[in-house]
VEXLOSE-203344 format. One line per field, with one value per residue (C-alpha): residue number from 1; z, y, x. Coordinates in Angstrom, 3 decimals. Layout:
VEXLOSE-203344
nulum (NUM  ...)
w (Z  ...)
v (Y  ...)
u (X  ...)
//
This chain:
VEXLOSE-203344
nulum (1  2  3  4  5  6  7  8  9  10  11  12  13  14  15  16  17  18  19  20  21  22  23  24  25  26  27  28  29  30  31  32  33  34  35  36  37  38  39  40  41  42  43  44  45  46  47  48  49  50  51  52  53  54  55  56  57  58  59  60  61  62  63  64  65  66  67  68  69  70  71  72  73  74  75  76  77  78  79  80  81  82  83  84  85  86  87  88  89  90  91  92  93  94  95  96  97  98  99  100  101  102  103  104  105  106  107  108  109  110  111  112  113  114  115  116  117  118  119  120  121  122  123  124  125  126  127  128  129  130  131  132  133  134  135  136  137  138  139  140  141  142  143  144  145  146  147  148  149  150  151  152  153  154  155  156  157  158  159  160  161  162  163  164  165  166  167  168  169  170  171  172  173  174  175  176  177  178  179  180  181  182  183  184  185  186  187  188  189  190  191  192  193  194  195  196  197  198  199  200  201  202  203  204  205  206  207  208  209  210  211  212  213  214  215  216  217  218  219  220  221  222  223  224  225  226  227  228  229  230  231  232  233  234  235  236  237  238  239  240  241  242  243  244  245  246  247  248  249  250  251  252  253  254  255  256  257  258  259  260  261  262  263  264  265  266  267  268  269  270  271  272  273  274  275  276  277  278  279  280  281  282  283  284  285  286  287  288  289  290  291  292  293  294  295  296  297  298  299  300  301  302  303  304  305  306  307  308  309  310  311  312  313  314  315  316  317  318  319  320  321  322  323  324  325  326  327  328  329  330  331  332  333  334  335  336  337  338  339  340  341  342  343  344  345  346  347  348  349  350  351  352  353  354  355  356  357  358  359  360  361  362  363  364  365  366  367  368  369  370  371  372  373  374  375  376  377  378  379  380  381  382  383  384  385  386  387  388  389  390  391  392  393  394  395  396  397  398  399  400  401  402  403  404  405  406  407  408  409  410  411  412  413  414  415  416  417  418  419  420  421  422  423  424  425  426  427  428  429  430  431  432  433  434  435  436  437  438  439  440  441  442  443  444  445  446  447  448  449  450  451  452  453  454  455  456  457  458  459  460  461  462  463  464  465  466  467  468  469  470  471  472  473  474  475  476  477  478  479  480  481  482  483  484  485  486  487  488  489  490  491  492  493  494  495  496  497  498  499  500  501  502  503  504  505  506  507  508  509  510  511  512  513  514  515  516  517  518  519  520  521  522  523  524  525  526  527  528  529  530  531  532  533  534  535  536  537  538  539  540  541  542  543  544  545  546  547  548  549  550  551  552  553  554  555  556  557  558  559  560  561  562  563  564  565  566  567  568  569  570  571  572  573  574  575  576  577  578  579  580  581  582  583  584  585  586  587  588  589  590  591  592  593  594  595  596  597  598  599  600  601  602  603  604  605  606  607  608  609  610  611  612  613  614  615  616  617  618  619  620  621  622  623  624  625  626  627  628  629  630  631  632  633  634  635  636  637  638  639  640  641  642  643  644  645  646  647  648  649  650  651  652  653  654  655  656  657  658  659  660  661  662  663  664  665  666  667  668  669  670  671  672  673  674  675  676  677  678  679  680  681  682  683  684  685  686  687  688  689  690  691  692  693  694  695  696  697  698  699  700  701  702  703  704  705  706  707  708  709  710  711  712  713  714  715  716  717  718  719  720  721  722  723  724  725  726  727  728  729)
w (254.556  251.370  248.741  248.121  244.531  243.388  239.639  238.458  236.041  233.759  234.623  230.912  230.467  233.541  232.238  228.834  230.341  232.557  229.574  227.246  229.745  232.128  235.074  238.214  238.630  241.426  239.486  236.331  238.263  239.842  236.497  234.863  237.647  237.100  233.371  232.473  229.816  226.651  225.887  225.766  229.199  230.746  229.593  232.081  234.953  233.919  232.685  234.247  231.602  230.509  226.920  227.221  227.997  225.298  223.467  224.328  220.592  220.292  221.397  218.062  219.149  221.170  218.513  218.286  222.063  222.061  219.192  220.927  224.135  222.223  220.476  223.871  224.963  221.769  222.110  225.860  226.579  230.043  230.682  233.422  234.581  236.164  238.225  240.737  244.533  244.960  244.781  241.068  240.327  242.585  241.178  237.600  238.264  239.794  236.873  234.148  236.064  236.782  233.148  231.798  234.452  233.349  229.790  230.925  230.255  232.168  233.933  236.979  238.533  240.083  242.010  243.163  246.824  249.561  248.205  244.551  242.353  240.548  237.316  235.603  236.833  235.020  237.714  237.050  233.315  233.875  236.312  233.874  231.058  233.228  233.762  229.964  229.981  226.604  227.140  229.718  230.228  232.374  234.147  235.631  234.714  231.880  229.802  231.221  231.340  228.120  229.083  230.741  227.702  225.415  227.655  227.446  223.662  223.682  225.684  223.236  225.527  223.895  225.796  226.046  228.011  229.551  231.424  231.962  233.143  231.095  228.347  227.828  224.589  223.441  224.028  224.952  221.995  223.221  220.764  221.818  223.930  225.379  227.024  226.497  227.036  224.018  221.057  218.687  221.150  219.382  222.718  223.170  226.891  228.336  232.071  233.019  235.654  235.064  236.287  233.775  230.947  232.221  232.436  228.811  227.798  229.872  228.226  224.773  225.621  226.692  223.451  221.480  222.674  220.608  216.913  216.332  217.051  213.990  211.925  209.325  209.003  206.873  207.937  205.176  205.120  201.861  201.791  199.379  200.254  198.392  197.675  195.478  192.337  192.924  194.665  195.991  197.100  200.003  200.866  204.128  205.050  207.938  208.313  211.759  213.278  216.864  217.280  216.571  213.625  211.245  208.161  206.805  203.266  201.893  198.336  197.118  193.767  192.438  190.416  187.360  187.534  184.223  183.843  183.493  186.722  188.584  187.336  188.389  191.862  192.337  191.611  195.068  196.599  195.105  196.149  199.683  199.722  198.038  200.037  202.912  204.749  204.376  207.198  206.945  208.827  206.620  203.581  201.397  201.885  201.237  198.091  196.712  197.322  195.759  192.794  192.087  191.266  189.967  188.554  188.682  187.008  190.286  193.011  196.595  199.167  202.157  205.566  207.418  211.120  212.273  212.848  214.808  216.902  217.645  219.321  221.958  221.878  220.986  221.566  218.381  216.064  214.210  214.449  211.578  211.898  212.118  215.105  216.731  216.140  218.007  220.836  221.315  224.641  223.024  220.290  222.953  223.968  220.435  217.994  214.388  214.616  211.504  210.787  210.233  213.773  214.998  212.997  214.457  218.023  217.873  216.153  218.820  221.608  220.072  219.720  223.249  224.676  222.567  223.823  227.403  226.975  225.394  227.761  231.125  232.797  230.890  232.698  236.129  235.395  234.334  237.511  239.714  237.871  237.985  241.784  241.418  238.580  240.847  243.701  241.372  240.065  243.602  244.989  242.007  242.110  238.543  237.389  237.920  234.475  231.240  231.634  235.049  236.372  234.975  236.246  239.735  239.576  238.493  241.040  243.826  242.654  242.784  246.345  247.509  246.084  248.429  245.802  247.169  245.879  248.335  249.951  249.511  251.497  254.489  254.425  254.166  257.049  259.348  258.529  259.340  255.776  254.980  255.341  254.761  251.633  250.562  248.866  246.982  250.020  252.286  250.025  249.631  253.405  254.774  252.168  249.826  252.698  254.036  250.642  250.083  253.442  252.298  249.315  251.472  253.747  250.831  250.724  248.051  247.452  250.611  249.088  245.867  247.788  249.413  245.989  244.582  247.590  247.198  250.758  252.954  256.166  254.636  253.131  256.582  257.939  255.142  255.914  259.560  258.443  256.263  259.177  261.290  258.518  258.212  261.907  261.327  258.329  260.504  262.988  260.161  258.959  262.475  262.902  259.555  260.503  263.740  261.851  259.539  262.233  260.849  257.831  255.321  256.183  256.146  252.681  251.376  252.053  250.092  247.037  247.096  248.380  245.112  246.269  249.417  249.251  252.066  252.243  255.246  255.369  258.378  256.409  255.319  251.527  251.665  253.066  250.845  248.820  251.951  253.405  250.116  250.082  253.701  252.955  249.884  252.120  254.893  252.754  249.840  247.257  245.233  247.522  247.058  249.697  249.296  251.279  250.872  250.457  249.952  247.545  247.769  244.441  243.451  242.847  246.266  247.936  246.059  247.705  245.825  246.536  245.809  245.930  245.555  244.271  244.744  243.131  242.636  239.575  239.865  237.919  236.254  238.234  235.260  233.290  236.269  236.769  233.050  233.363  235.248  232.125  232.351  235.946  237.097  237.309  236.420  236.883  235.877  237.024  236.472  236.535  240.246  241.487  240.389  241.665  240.799  241.808  241.573  241.935  244.777  242.370  240.777  243.975  244.497  240.878  241.548  244.602  242.543  239.694  241.722  242.608  238.985  237.795  240.363  239.523  235.801  236.293  235.890  238.740  238.305  240.685  243.729  242.943  246.286  247.784  246.315  247.224  244.453  245.708  243.946  245.221  247.920  249.844  251.942  255.063  253.380  250.860  253.490  253.063  252.132  248.485  248.700  249.743  246.801  244.441  245.956  245.568  241.904  241.312  242.864  242.603  244.156  244.133  241.805  239.440  240.958  244.477  246.872  246.531  248.529  249.612  251.128  253.751  255.330  258.870  260.572  264.336  266.530  269.428  270.829  270.380  271.564  270.883  270.053  268.969  269.871  270.066  270.385  270.665  267.184  265.751  266.310  266.744  266.350  266.482  263.941  263.933  260.322  259.922  262.236  262.527  264.397  262.536  263.779  262.059  262.101  261.277  260.994  262.384  263.496  267.293  267.555  265.931  268.960  270.810  268.346  266.151  266.515  269.697  270.715  269.729  266.629  263.238  260.439  256.693  256.290  253.440  253.927  252.495  253.197  254.335  255.942  259.681  260.614  264.299  265.784  262.490  262.355  259.390  259.748  258.170  259.146  257.784  257.298  257.339  254.652  255.768  257.625  258.042  260.570  259.415  261.077  258.973  260.299  262.513)
v (205.920  206.292  203.567  201.840  201.065  198.925  198.446  194.895  194.357  191.484  189.889  189.768  193.546  194.196  191.870  193.550  197.017  195.710  194.236  197.218  199.863  197.821  198.319  196.282  194.748  197.108  200.257  198.945  198.075  201.534  203.268  201.128  201.817  205.524  205.152  205.973  203.405  205.367  206.039  209.838  209.862  207.298  209.252  212.057  209.549  207.535  210.210  213.296  214.366  218.003  216.728  215.701  219.251  221.209  223.749  227.431  228.101  226.058  229.307  230.866  234.330  233.320  234.383  237.760  238.160  237.347  239.752  242.555  242.084  241.867  245.113  246.714  245.663  246.996  250.375  250.714  250.838  250.811  247.597  246.979  243.533  243.677  240.618  239.426  239.240  235.438  232.794  232.236  235.963  236.466  233.473  234.488  238.011  236.584  234.261  236.884  239.774  237.806  236.707  240.258  241.502  238.909  240.211  243.739  245.152  248.213  246.339  247.054  245.275  246.145  244.071  245.062  246.035  247.287  247.591  247.564  245.550  242.421  243.022  245.994  249.342  252.660  254.273  251.803  252.513  256.286  256.073  253.923  256.400  259.309  257.424  257.117  253.389  251.804  248.051  246.569  242.795  241.259  237.928  235.862  238.644  240.951  238.788  240.550  244.067  245.325  249.005  249.184  247.704  250.114  252.994  251.800  251.760  255.337  256.373  254.664  251.729  248.326  245.428  241.720  239.700  236.440  234.848  231.556  232.668  232.001  234.641  236.887  236.800  240.032  239.956  243.020  244.727  243.811  243.596  239.997  237.506  234.326  232.446  228.688  229.020  231.300  229.368  230.439  230.142  227.088  225.641  221.949  222.057  224.722  224.015  225.459  228.145  231.806  231.182  228.350  230.750  233.238  230.365  229.448  233.045  233.051  229.781  231.222  234.298  232.055  230.088  233.354  233.627  230.547  230.460  228.266  231.017  231.567  229.203  227.272  223.644  220.831  217.195  214.626  210.861  208.921  205.192  202.489  199.912  197.076  196.890  194.771  196.693  196.714  199.216  202.578  205.446  207.492  210.862  212.425  215.972  218.282  221.949  222.881  226.364  226.998  223.179  222.989  221.236  223.826  221.893  218.321  217.010  213.457  212.460  208.926  207.699  204.298  202.203  202.271  206.018  207.764  210.512  213.027  211.789  211.946  215.489  216.576  215.041  216.433  220.076  220.609  218.698  221.064  224.078  222.700  222.304  225.598  227.566  225.061  223.489  219.737  217.427  213.624  210.505  208.539  210.757  207.855  205.920  208.990  209.966  206.474  206.662  210.125  209.037  206.192  208.850  211.830  210.051  212.216  215.201  216.859  217.329  217.424  219.152  216.893  217.385  214.100  214.678  211.182  211.897  215.054  213.362  210.487  212.917  213.733  210.507  207.868  204.876  205.625  206.072  202.794  202.720  203.078  205.339  202.256  201.021  204.461  204.574  201.295  202.257  205.779  206.533  209.128  206.689  204.153  206.422  207.306  205.265  205.016  206.806  206.967  207.086  210.828  211.132  209.310  211.682  214.731  213.393  212.482  215.780  217.854  215.780  216.312  220.072  220.462  218.634  220.769  223.943  222.685  222.143  225.583  227.463  225.641  228.673  227.931  224.595  226.109  228.845  226.234  224.236  227.297  228.499  225.090  225.233  228.284  226.777  223.795  226.051  227.961  224.761  223.537  226.867  227.621  224.052  223.249  219.741  217.492  215.985  216.484  218.642  219.944  216.589  217.071  220.664  219.387  216.270  218.238  220.961  218.385  216.583  219.877  220.579  217.049  217.219  220.124  222.890  224.964  228.523  231.338  232.516  229.211  227.506  229.761  228.792  225.088  225.325  227.056  224.438  221.582  220.266  220.419  217.093  215.036  213.862  216.786  215.943  217.996  217.653  219.133  222.160  222.633  222.595  224.142  226.489  228.017  229.371  231.223  232.738  233.663  235.419  238.699  239.046  238.308  241.161  243.533  243.386  240.816  242.619  240.987  237.488  238.818  240.358  236.966  235.542  238.574  239.467  238.312  238.944  235.849  237.844  240.095  237.065  235.515  238.708  238.668  235.025  235.966  238.692  236.243  233.857  236.717  237.664  234.081  234.073  237.279  235.672  232.738  235.168  236.899  233.564  232.666  236.102  235.819  232.407  233.901  236.829  234.470  232.160  230.015  232.248  229.873  227.095  229.525  230.709  227.165  227.380  230.637  229.079  225.643  223.973  224.773  227.450  229.108  232.918  235.275  238.956  240.463  243.819  242.775  240.115  241.139  241.031  239.070  235.947  235.868  232.955  231.014  231.535  230.538  227.362  226.668  227.102  224.858  222.097  222.876  222.996  220.780  223.308  226.139  229.117  232.889  235.317  239.111  242.048  245.835  247.875  251.494  252.509  255.932  257.580  261.045  261.998  260.724  257.507  255.008  252.126  248.859  245.184  242.306  238.621  235.190  232.054  228.466  225.410  221.705  219.738  220.914  224.147  226.291  229.506  231.749  230.368  231.096  234.629  235.408  235.140  238.434  240.354  243.664  244.638  243.949  246.294  243.189  239.439  236.352  233.123  229.373  226.663  226.002  229.515  233.033  236.571  239.698  243.293  245.350  249.070  250.174  251.342  247.855  245.827  245.798  244.700  241.813  240.751  240.840  238.803  236.092  234.355  234.127  233.097  230.283  229.122  228.996  227.231  223.478  222.185  218.695  215.987  215.292  212.612  212.685  209.736  207.167  206.396  204.973  202.304  202.075  198.644  196.081  195.291  192.187  192.757  191.640  194.511  197.251  197.622  200.213  199.178  200.455  203.871  203.862  203.142  205.977  208.343  207.375  208.724  212.144  214.779  214.429  217.082  218.272  215.447  213.150  212.363  210.296  206.535  204.977  201.420  198.801  196.311  193.931  192.628  195.103  194.827  197.930  197.336  200.893  204.099  207.683  210.921  213.795  217.449  220.658  223.055  220.518  216.702  216.001  213.339  209.654  208.046  204.278  201.439  198.784  195.218  194.185  190.795  190.564  194.336  197.195  200.463  203.989  205.368  208.810  209.438  213.160  214.453  211.001  211.352  210.653  207.223  205.806  203.322  204.058  202.137  201.259  199.811  198.477  194.833  195.257  194.103  196.561  196.903  200.148  202.573  204.641  206.698  205.277  208.106  208.954  209.545  211.583  212.221  213.552  212.911  209.253  208.302  205.695  204.997  205.712  205.172  208.093  206.642  207.687  205.434  202.188  199.521  196.778  193.347  190.859  187.954  188.033  185.149)
u (14.851  16.877  17.025  20.355  21.232  24.168  24.038  24.550  27.442  28.284  31.660  32.514  32.131  34.284  37.011  36.892  37.393  40.219  42.029  41.609  42.770  44.975  42.600  42.079  38.617  37.515  38.442  36.761  33.583  33.389  33.884  31.211  28.707  29.326  28.769  32.377  33.238  34.069  37.709  37.430  35.754  38.104  41.151  40.490  40.424  43.470  45.877  47.441  49.968  49.570  49.832  46.178  44.986  43.178  45.323  44.750  44.573  41.396  39.760  38.826  40.016  43.077  45.574  43.808  44.045  47.764  48.461  46.563  48.553  51.844  50.918  50.259  53.734  55.297  53.557  54.124  50.388  48.869  46.929  44.364  43.246  39.802  38.894  36.329  36.259  36.069  38.821  38.252  38.550  41.566  43.473  42.615  43.900  47.089  47.829  47.372  48.924  52.104  52.393  52.041  54.445  57.035  56.661  57.543  54.073  52.854  50.057  47.891  44.908  41.586  39.044  35.545  35.759  33.476  29.944  31.002  28.684  29.863  31.771  33.375  32.042  31.658  33.819  36.650  36.497  36.537  39.448  41.453  40.785  41.967  45.233  45.662  44.908  44.184  43.650  41.273  41.250  38.521  39.031  36.187  33.757  32.768  30.453  27.378  28.926  27.332  27.022  30.439  32.209  30.346  31.461  35.088  34.823  33.530  36.609  38.978  39.790  40.221  38.651  39.395  36.855  38.038  35.165  33.356  29.919  26.809  26.657  23.619  21.665  23.305  27.056  29.140  30.845  34.336  37.202  37.912  35.923  37.396  34.548  34.133  30.383  29.942  28.571  31.356  34.251  35.697  36.784  35.865  34.979  32.698  32.942  36.340  36.821  37.566  41.111  41.479  40.539  43.147  45.651  44.985  45.692  48.902  49.972  49.290  51.357  54.226  53.907  54.123  57.732  58.649  59.505  56.439  53.913  51.704  53.860  51.846  52.884  51.492  51.783  51.483  51.276  51.068  50.461  49.348  46.735  45.043  41.336  39.046  39.989  43.729  45.985  44.919  47.176  45.858  47.404  46.251  47.244  46.532  47.411  48.687  48.958  50.085  50.097  46.354  44.725  43.302  42.189  42.313  42.557  42.428  43.355  42.570  43.856  42.779  45.207  42.897  42.085  42.592  45.192  42.370  40.749  44.068  44.643  41.172  41.467  44.977  44.079  42.568  45.479  48.056  46.012  45.993  49.798  50.623  53.196  53.218  56.139  55.528  56.583  56.473  57.531  59.950  60.506  61.651  58.404  56.290  58.222  57.724  53.972  53.770  55.875  53.460  50.850  52.788  55.898  59.002  57.419  56.578  59.160  57.879  60.032  59.473  61.066  61.550  60.840  61.768  65.491  64.660  61.973  64.348  66.774  64.157  62.101  64.725  62.439  60.487  63.491  62.922  59.129  56.708  53.676  51.493  53.511  53.371  49.632  49.076  51.443  50.038  48.375  46.151  45.073  44.110  41.240  40.095  38.055  39.193  42.531  44.711  48.410  48.013  46.632  49.734  51.934  50.176  50.377  54.058  54.906  53.140  54.694  58.140  57.651  56.272  59.288  61.595  59.901  60.158  63.889  64.364  62.044  62.184  60.601  57.390  57.098  57.704  55.140  52.597  53.183  52.838  49.725  48.040  47.955  45.720  43.677  43.021  41.865  39.567  37.966  37.280  36.059  33.813  32.463  33.449  32.468  35.467  35.464  37.363  40.487  39.391  40.570  44.079  44.174  43.402  45.585  48.640  47.944  47.658  50.800  52.694  51.520  52.260  55.780  56.525  56.364  53.485  53.763  54.410  51.229  49.475  52.252  51.515  47.822  48.646  51.118  48.618  45.990  48.385  48.351  52.068  53.816  50.647  48.905  46.728  43.435  40.865  38.579  41.275  41.544  37.789  37.224  40.410  41.890  39.305  37.142  40.203  40.965  37.315  37.018  38.592  36.257  33.224  34.250  34.778  38.595  39.535  42.819  44.188  43.940  45.440  48.346  48.937  49.802  51.599  53.765  57.364  58.557  58.005  57.554  54.889  53.171  52.963  51.387  48.811  47.998  47.380  45.004  43.069  42.582  41.264  38.869  37.678  36.728  34.802  33.108  31.976  30.407  28.535  27.135  26.011  24.416  22.618  21.276  19.909  18.340  16.470  15.134  12.323  11.637  13.285  10.835  7.891  8.885  8.489  4.748  4.516  6.161  4.575  7.725  9.526  11.940  13.276  13.309  14.324  15.215  16.986  18.774  20.839  22.719  26.218  26.404  29.631  27.970  24.879  26.254  27.138  23.667  22.026  24.125  23.219  19.509  19.775  21.117  18.638  15.483  16.477  15.220  16.850  17.405  17.634  18.901  18.701  20.028  20.068  23.253  24.210  26.955  28.515  29.261  30.410  26.771  25.624  24.482  22.365  20.535  20.126  19.505  21.822  21.079  22.614  20.968  22.109  20.575  21.086  20.059  16.443  16.949  19.635  20.141  20.848  17.889  15.631  16.945  16.696  12.911  12.771  13.724  15.575  14.797  18.374  21.293  23.283  23.146  25.073  26.614  26.446  23.811  24.406  25.235  24.362  24.172  22.224  21.609  18.411  17.855  15.629  12.925  12.681  12.754  8.975  8.540  10.930  8.889  5.721  7.173  8.881  5.628  4.485  7.964  8.184  4.668  5.484  8.815  9.164  11.318  12.738  11.605  13.741  16.323  18.125  16.254  18.647  22.249  24.396  26.811  30.159  31.189  30.521  33.694  34.327  36.521  39.764  39.529  39.895  43.653  46.268  45.808  42.238  43.558  45.971  43.095  41.059  44.032  44.320  40.825  41.467  40.135  36.680  33.992  31.241  30.182  32.798  31.639  33.712  33.310  30.494  31.321  29.039  30.146  27.642  27.315  29.684  29.320  28.988  31.383  31.442  29.447  29.813  27.951  30.324  30.266  32.128  29.198  26.398  26.399  25.089  27.407  27.980  31.396  31.369  33.850  32.926  34.210  34.699  36.294  39.285  39.773  38.127  37.524  36.822  33.718  32.089  28.454  27.817  24.516  23.389  23.463  19.727  20.218  22.060  19.810  17.024  17.505  21.245  22.760  26.151  26.251  24.080  25.251  24.656  25.058  26.953  27.597  30.743  33.579  37.043  39.337  42.653  42.749  45.828  46.522  49.786  51.538  50.478  48.331  45.614  42.230  38.643  35.167  32.786  29.291  26.825  23.954  23.325  20.663  20.127  21.327  18.994  20.274  23.845  24.925)
//
């Protein structure tokens, strides 16, 4: 029996959060129980404007990457995008390929197929060199391809790595690396998908088409304020490049400072401003403040941006920076913002709107790309926090407004999702498995063609093929499960219940990750599945072993695999999922080492015996407004589970055991207040009559979901857990 935990909250703290962020009491309570109370964290749950996304140019090497690609265009170079076989790799390849194609670049793509190993291969590098290629860009891979990148360098091929996997200790010697997990990346959020990194590069390339690319701008705000010793003039400046803050400077001059002191303090100030375009809000006010320090001896060439901003944002035409600061949405989530922050925010907002008006195609490209970024985040199980939430929210909004991109629209139509409210759960269960099927069967190019094909009829044919492949994938999973039998449970004894490890040559390599995930759920411990493959090369066949590892919070996959040293051909991944390959000669060494590695590894204690309750709901709260509130908190997934509600004394008025292949599930009708609710309890068939019977009253934990049947939308409860309520009348 699992423990139920509903954190107690003080009414005063709930009211305070409601007032500060204009929240209803239920939403505020749920956020507080999940520990989301700070402004910067709340922002990602309450906002969906693209203005809140991190700038692509926060990557330290983004400008270098853009310049290298622009140079390739200028010189007519051949460019190759090398991706990966899963949804993240396919979507990343699509996003970057289409952007380079729009720019008129001679670009091609390549994905690992058949029995190709993960990542860039020597064969791919050699083939590209033979075709006189000069720039190779990896997406969703490359960070662990040290030898392959070195080989490309030897052949005179420039390399740009865009990846999001955990980097090795020694990085490849690529010309440019864009990976938010690298210590010196500069990017403020590490947990974005490979497609999101490619999207950031595509956005930066679009921005390079504007006159603002690489323009250096200085924003200045001068003000006077009173203190205990009289008046003080404060001048705040920030240098901006590609709409990103580069450097700040603050000059403070006291009323009683000597001329020598003012001169000394001002020297660094003038060095900071040298050669800069200076933009201010209210030039007259700023000149007066500057004149109070420097008299009329020094002339400042200030450009007043207020009249220009007012043309696009008329509501702020008469506002002071102080008023803008207090009204700013962004400032609402920050502590200790200044007038200079307000100036920067309004200036960037103005320029982004101006760019959108001048380059409307940029907005449509972003919208189309974000549908793929959303799919990549869900399929690669990215944590749904920070900007991943806005990626997904905007992607979902685009789909639900009827703008699904070609290829994706065909999948949605076949899954019966068009015309209904599509959720992140719908996509995770009904779309990403279809798109992943081709890569699992060694033909990821089919999913890529789905997104690149412009002819609607051909796209429909490709979609049909993907559905056929998904059925084949299901059969392979079932066959693999049969092959393994009871071996997963037996392996637990060998490893002290810490890890599940199985090796089976009959398992198709394409479903290793699925089987590892299945075993993780089945055994409750990190799981590794290995199979043997043969790869045919020009110098003959070579047998090797490949494996997939899946883990929960108990251990980081890549940290665990790193402990085996250099016995891999390659390996890499995330904390929750990783893959590796081992030559046949090193396989026995791997088997020998795994026991000692597991024994020496500290696995965290199991924390899955407790269910966190988001809110207790009386019967009158189960309304359409509850569904609206749930929709407002989309997307759900990794690190943002669906809400778990508690309702007490629900009466079981009907019960039925259901299941297509085997009767394993329980369908209930619960009487809650004056209404009767359909409720599903997955895998709970054995609980009927022992302990739960028709007529019993129960306290029930559940997810509140849509129930669409024949085009009619209703509501249903999906039960998480239940207990007898013997105290109910």
